[in-house]
C-alpha positions in Angstrom: -17.8 8.6 27.3 -20.9 9.6 25.7 -22.0 11.0 28.9 -19.1 12.8 29.8 -18.8 14.3 26.3 -22.2 16.0 26.8 -21.0 17.2 29.8 -17.9 19.0 28.7 -19.9 20.7 25.8 -22.6 22.2 28.1 -20.7 23.5 30.8 -17.1 24.5 28.5 -19.5 26.9 26.7 -20.4 29.1 30.0 -16.5 28.1 31.1 -15.7 30.3 27.7 -17.9 33.0 27.6 -16.9 33.6 31.2 -13.7 33.9 31.0 -14.3 36.0 27.6 -16.1 38.5 29.4 -13.5 38.3 32.9 -10.7 39.0 30.4 -12.1 42.0 29.4 -12.9 43.0 32.5 -9.3 42.7 33.3 -8.0 44.4 30.0 -9.9 47.7 31.2 -8.6 47.4 34.8 -4.6 47.2 32.9 -5.3 50.1 30.7 -7.3 51.8 33.0 -5.1 51.5 36.5 -2.1 49.8 35.4 0.1 46.9 36.9 -0.5 48.3 40.6 -4.5 48.3 39.9 -4.4 44.8 38.5 -2.3 44.2 41.6 -4.5 45.6 44.0 -7.7 44.3 42.6 -5.8 41.0 42.6 -4.9 40.8 46.2 -9.0 42.3 46.7 -10.1 39.1 44.8 -7.6 36.9 46.4 -9.2 38.2 50.0 -12.7 37.2 48.8 -11.9 33.9 47.3 -10.6 32.7 51.1 -13.4 34.1 53.1 -15.7 32.4 51.0 -13.6 28.9 51.4 -14.3 29.4 54.7 -17.8 30.5 54.5 -18.3 27.5 53.0 -16.4 25.0 54.3 -14.0 24.7 51.9 -16.1 25.5 48.6 -18.7 23.1 47.1 -16.8 19.7 47.6 -18.6 18.8 50.9 -22.1 19.4 49.6 -21.8 18.2 46.2 -20.2 14.8 47.6 -22.9 14.1 50.1 -26.0 15.5 47.5 -24.5 12.8 45.2 -23.9 9.7 47.2 -27.3 10.2 49.2 -31.5 10.2 48.6 -34.5 11.3 49.5 -35.3 12.6 53.2 -31.3 12.2 53.8 -30.5 14.6 50.9 -32.8 17.3 52.5 -31.8 16.9 56.2 -28.4 17.4 54.5 -29.3 20.3 52.6 -30.3 22.1 55.6 -27.9 21.0 58.0 -25.3 22.5 55.1 -27.3 25.5 54.7 -27.2 26.1 59.1 -23.3 25.2 59.3 -22.5 27.4 56.1 -24.7 30.6 57.9 -23.0 29.9 61.5 -19.6 30.5 59.8 -20.2 33.3 57.6 -21.9 35.2 60.7 -18.1 34.1 62.4 -16.3 35.5 60.0 -18.3 38.6 59.6 -17.7 39.8 63.2 -13.7 39.3 63.0 -13.8 41.3 60.1 -15.7 43.8 61.8 -13.5 43.7 65.1 -10.4 43.0 63.1 -10.3 45.2 60.0 -7.5 47.3 61.2 -5.1 44.2 61.8 -6.3 42.6 58.5 -5.6 45.7 56.9 -2.2 46.1 58.1 -1.1 42.8 57.7 -2.3 42.7 54.1 -1.6 45.3 52.3 1.4 46.3 54.9 -0.7 50.2 56.0 -3.5 50.3 58.0 -4.7 53.6 56.3 -8.7 54.5 56.7 -8.9 53.5 53.2 -8.1 50.0 53.5 -9.9 49.8 56.7 -13.5 50.8 54.7 -12.8 48.1 52.0 -12.2 45.2 54.7 -15.1 46.2 56.1 -16.9 46.3 53.1 -15.8 42.9 52.5 -18.7 41.4 54.4 -20.9 42.3 52.0 -19.1 40.8 49.1 -18.6 37.5 51.8 -22.5 37.4 52.1 -23.6 37.6 48.3 -20.8 35.1 47.4 -21.0 32.2 49.9 -25.3 32.5 48.9 -24.0 31.9 45.3 -21.9 29.5 46.2 -24.5 27.6 48.0 -27.0 27.4 45.7 -24.6 27.2 42.8 -23.2 23.3 44.6 -26.8 22.6 45.0 -27.5 22.9 41.5 -24.3 20.5 40.7 -25.6 18.3 43.1 -28.7 17.5 41.2 -27.0 17.8 37.3 -27.9 21.1 36.1 -25.3 21.9 34.2 -26.8 24.2 32.0 -27.8 26.6 34.4 -24.8 26.6 36.4 -23.1 27.8 33.2 -25.5 30.8 33.5 -24.6 32.0 36.6 -21.1 32.0 35.4 -22.1 33.3 32.2 -24.4 36.1 34.6 -21.2 37.0 37.0 -18.7 37.7 34.2 -21.1 40.1 32.1 -22.1 41.9 35.4 -18.4 42.2 36.0 -18.1 43.7 31.9 -20.8 46.0 32.5 -19.3 48.0 35.7 -15.8 47.5 35.6 -14.8 51.0 33.3 -17.3 53.0 36.2 -14.9 50.8 39.2 -11.9 51.8 37.5 -12.6 55.5 37.7 -13.9 55.6 41.0 -10.7 53.1 42.2 -8.2 56.2 40.3 -9.8 59.1 42.0 -9.0 57.1 45.4 -11.8 54.7 46.4 -10.5 50.9 46.1 -13.6 49.8 48.3 -15.0 50.3 44.7 -13.0 46.9 43.9 -15.8 44.9 46.6 -18.6 46.6 45.6 -18.0 45.4 41.8 -17.6 41.7 43.0 -20.4 42.0 45.3 -22.6 43.1 42.3 -21.6 40.4 40.0 -22.0 37.8 42.9 -25.6 38.7 43.4 -26.6 38.6 39.8 -24.8 35.0 39.7 -26.6 34.5 42.8 -30.2 35.2 41.8 -29.7 32.7 38.5 -28.7 29.7 40.5 -31.5 30.3 43.8 -34.3 31.0 40.7 -33.5 27.5 39.2 -33.5 25.7 42.2 -36.8 27.0 43.5 -39.0 26.8 40.5 -37.3 23.0 40.5 -38.9 22.5 43.4 -35.7 21.3 45.2 -36.2 23.4 48.2 -39.5 22.7 49.3 -38.6 19.4 51.0 -35.8 21.2 52.5 -37.8 24.2 53.7 -40.2 22.1 55.3 -37.2 20.6 57.6 -35.6 24.0 58.0 -36.7 25.1 61.3 -35.6 21.3 62.6 -32.2 23.0 61.9 -28.8 20.6 62.4 -29.3 16.7 62.1 -26.4 15.4 63.9 -25.4 12.6 61.7 -25.6 14.8 58.5 -23.1 17.0 60.4 -20.7 14.6 61.0 -21.1 13.5 57.0 -20.6 17.1 56.0 -17.7 17.9 58.7 -15.9 14.6 57.8 -15.4 16.3 54.3 -15.6 19.9 55.2 -13.7 19.9 58.0 -10.8 18.7 55.5 -11.8 20.9 52.7 -11.8 24.5 54.9 -8.4 23.6 55.8 -7.3 22.8 52.7 -8.7 25.5 51.2 -7.4 28.3 53.6 -4.0 26.4 52.8 -4.8 27.0 49.2 -5.8 30.6 48.9 -4.4 31.6 52.1 -0.6 30.4 50.5 -1.8 32.9 47.6 -2.9 35.5 49.1 0.3 35.5 51.6 2.3 35.1 48.5 0.6 38.0 46.3 1.2 40.1 49.9 5.0 39.1 50.1 5.2 40.4 46.1 3.2 43.8 47.4 5.2 44.6 50.9 8.6 43.6 49.0 8.8 44.8 45.2 5.3 47.0 45.1 2.0 46.4 43.6 3.2 46.9 40.3 4.6 43.3 41.0 2.0 41.8 42.3 0.1 43.2 38.8 2.7 41.7 37.0 2.4 38.3 39.0 -1.5 38.5 38.8 -1.1 38.3 34.8 1.2 35.1 35.1 -1.1 33.6 37.5 -4.6 34.4 36.3 -3.4 33.7 32.5 -2.3 30.1 34.1 -5.3 29.5 35.7 -7.8 31.0 33.3 -7.8 28.2 30.7 -7.1 25.7 33.2 -10.5 26.6 34.3 -12.2 25.6 30.9 -11.1 22.4 31.2 -11.5 21.7 35.2 -14.5 23.7 35.5 -16.3 21.7 32.1 -15.2 18.3 34.0 -15.8 18.9 37.4 -19.3 19.9 37.6 -19.9 16.5 36.0 -16.8 14.1 37.3 -16.9 14.4 41.0 -20.8 13.8 41.9 -20.6 11.1 39.2 -17.7 9.2 40.4 -19.1 9.7 44.1 -22.5 8.1 42.8 -20.4 5.0 41.7 -20.5 1.8 43.7 -19.0 -0.5 41.5 -15.2 -0.7 41.5 -14.5 -1.8 37.7 -17.4 1.1 36.9 -14.9 3.6 38.9 -11.5 2.5 37.0 -13.2 2.6 33.4 -14.7 6.1 34.2 -11.4 7.4 35.6 -9.2 6.1 32.7 -11.8 7.8 30.3 -11.4 11.4 31.8 -7.7 10.8 31.9 -7.8 10.0 28.1 -10.2 12.9 27.3 -8.3 15.6 29.4 -5.1 14.7 27.8 -6.8 14.7 24.0 -8.5 18.1 25.0 -5.5 19.9 26.8 -2.6 19.3 24.9 -4.2 21.6 21.7 -5.3 23.9 24.3 -2.0 24.7 26.1 -0.3 24.6 22.7 -1.9 27.3 21.7 -1.6 29.5 25.1 2.2 28.5 25.1 2.5 29.4 21.2 0.4 32.8 21.5 1.0 33.9 25.0 2.9 37.1 23.8 -0.2 38.3 21.9 -2.7 37.0 24.9 -0.9 39.6 27.0 -0.4 42.6 24.6 -4.0 42.0 23.6 -5.5 41.3 26.8 -2.9 43.3 29.0 -0.1 45.8 27.9 3.6 45.9 27.0 4.0 46.9 30.7 3.1 43.2 31.6 5.5 41.3 29.8 8.1 40.0 32.4 5.2 38.2 33.3 5.8 35.5 30.4 9.4 34.8 32.2 7.1 33.3 34.9 4.1 31.8 32.7 6.4 30.0 30.6 7.1 27.8 33.4 3.6 27.5 35.0 2.9 26.4 31.4 4.1 23.3 32.0 3.1 22.7 35.1 -0.3 23.2 34.1 0.2 20.0 31.8 0.7 18.3 35.2 -2.1 19.7 37.3 -4.9 18.9 35.0 -3.7 15.4 35.0 -3.5 15.4 38.5 -6.8 16.5 39.0 -8.0 13.8 37.1 -6.0 10.8 39.5 -6.7 12.5 42.5 -10.6 12.9 42.4 -11.2 9.6 43.4 -9.9 10.5 46.8 -12.2 13.2 47.3 -15.6 10.8 46.1 -14.5 8.5 48.4 -14.0 10.7 50.9 -10.5 9.8 51.6 -9.8 13.0 53.3 -6.5 12.1 55.4 -4.6 11.7 52.1 -6.4 14.7 50.4 -5.2 17.4 53.6 -1.4 15.7 53.8 -1.2 16.4 50.0 -2.7 19.7 49.8 -0.5 20.5 53.6 3.0 19.9 51.7 2.2 21.2 48.2 1.0 24.8 49.6 3.8 24.5 52.4 6.1 24.0 49.7 5.0 26.4 47.5 5.0 29.3 50.2 8.6 28.6 51.4 10.1 28.5 48.2 8.5 31.3 46.7 9.6 33.0 49.9 13.1 32.7 49.0 12.0 34.0 45.6 10.9 37.2 46.4 13.0 38.1 49.8 16.2 36.4 48.7 16.7 35.7 44.7 14.4 38.9 44.2 13.3 37.1 41.0 9.2 36.1 40.4 10.4 33.4 37.5 11.6 31.4 40.5 7.5 31.1 42.0 7.0 29.5 38.2 9.5 27.0 38.5 8.6 25.7 41.8 4.8 25.3 40.5 5.8 23.6 37.8 7.5 20.9 39.8 5.1 20.5 42.4 2.5 19.9 40.2 4.5 17.5 38.8 5.5 15.3 42.0 2.0 16.0 42.6 0.5 13.7 39.8 3.4 11.3 40.4 1.9 10.8 44.0 -1.6 10.4 43.3 -0.8 8.5 40.3 0.9 6.0 42.5 -2.2 6.3 45.1 -4.9 6.0 43.0 -3.3 2.6 41.6 -2.6 1.2 45.4 -5.5 2.4 47.0 -8.1 2.3 44.3 -6.4 -0.3 41.9 -6.8 2.4 39.4 -4.7 1.8 36.2 -4.2 2.9 32.9 -3.2 0.6 30.2 -0.2 1.4 27.8 -1.9 3.1 25.2 -3.5 5.4 27.7 0.6 6.2 29.3 1.9 6.4 25.7 -1.2 9.3 25.2 0.1 11.3 27.9 3.7 10.8 28.0 3.6 11.8 24.2 1.3 14.8 25.1 4.2 15.7 27.8 6.8 15.8 25.1 4.4 18.2 22.9 4.1 20.6 25.6 8.0 20.3 26.7 9.0 20.9 23.1 6.4 23.6 22.1 7.7 25.7 25.1 11.2 25.3 24.4 10.5 26.6 20.7 9.1 29.5 22.1 10.8 30.4 25.3 12.3 33.4 25.0 9.4 35.1 23.1 7.9 38.5 23.6 6.7 39.1 20.4 4.5 36.6 18.0 6.4 34.5 15.5 3.1 33.9 13.2 4.5 31.7 10.8 6.4 29.7 13.7 3.2 29.8 15.9 0.4 29.1 13.4 3.0 25.9 11.5 3.4 24.5 15.3 -0.3 25.1 16.1 -1.7 23.2 13.0 0.7 20.3 13.4 -0.3 20.0 16.9 -3.8 20.4 15.8 -3.5 17.7 13.4 -1.9 14.6 15.1 -4.5 15.6 18.4 -7.5 15.1 16.2 -6.2 11.9 14.7 -4.9 10.9 17.9 -8.4 10.6 19.0 -10.4 7.1 18.0 -12.6 7.1 15.4 -15.5 5.8 17.4 -15.0 8.8 19.9 -14.5 11.6 16.8 -18.3 11.0 15.4 -19.7 11.6 19.0 -17.5 14.8 19.5 -18.7 15.8 16.3 -22.0 14.6 17.1 -22.2 16.5 20.2 -21.3 19.8 18.4 -23.7 19.4 15.6 -26.8 18.9 17.9 -27.4 15.7 16.4 -26.7 13.7 19.8 -29.7 11.7 20.3 -31.4 12.1 23.9 -30.9 9.4 26.1 -33.3 8.6 28.9 
């Protein structure tokens, strides 16, 4: 538990800073461009995430899992092999963006104007910079360089904030491709930070000596055994969300796309605080564990910790969501509260599902991961389509989000118990169910609020914080206080 808390505190500091800078950037876009501009940026950003997911074969999972489970020469061969596979994928995507820019612009934006075609082609620059950052960030994760990873996050968000006002002005003047420039410059700074650390630490030297050797067949098989699934699931996840955004934009306009983006972004941002903080430590550590009893204890500790951390966090967001909308956006985005109130309940299930699902990735059980991702995204897309085109109410997207994550958590909880003998004790189950009760009750108390009720919000928050603190075991409270006050002794 001590090492988990240290990793969470170290990573969360960078995540908090990057989220803060990111929120300020969105505030600038909201004020200067309104919901239409926010909607356009959300689609551009989603395209970028989709391209990076394909270029890196599903993000960082395959590289981090391989680095964490391999040693010495095998690890160096794995880095080189992953690099060449990633390079080849990025080249292919770049060619597709050039050749099919007209069709991509028409499919996503509903029109193939010169501006939209230029925007799609500029995405090639953003693709290369983003893939480079993601690759070397994963390398740092495999070597547990969590502190530098946090600085990489911060540099991206800070750079974005530095250029966002000029970007908004240029977009307002009719240059939407500048959104791509902003993303490219931001990820370039992040890349420079993580690459410098990897190079100066000497982690690249053994791999560079073997770079000419090219792809190792056995390491490529390992990479594709994970990356083959994660690239498809990554396409499902980012592609589904991109398609939903495009459906909203084409059916209801960019204004509605911007409103939806607010709800989705707020739901993701604070959850990212927990998942990023845990993920950089959780997957590589779990993948490196060989003993079943050790894994069981570790997963139990993570669910216990995430419940204790997340209940106060989600409660604050639920209580203060009208204030958050008005501070970081404007009153034009008030409708997003109707979507967000459902998604916040779903976030509680999402975080728990993340914890109990991680053993599947750590043990490279990719068939189960693929099927669950396929079913989740398929159902989400289908019901979102009904909500947009039949009901014409975006609130349905929030409802299905909550229900599907509840089902996902239930399934992974069952699978983890039957496949990996990971079972949670009675006390842990009570903690989690009590947390769910708190989230549901607080949501009910603020269900229709579009303005802040300060007396109610502060009172409820105080009660939840009080009980959350004393729900933590005495020893764990002491460890947490030690970490926060920098008095935790170093462990060799």
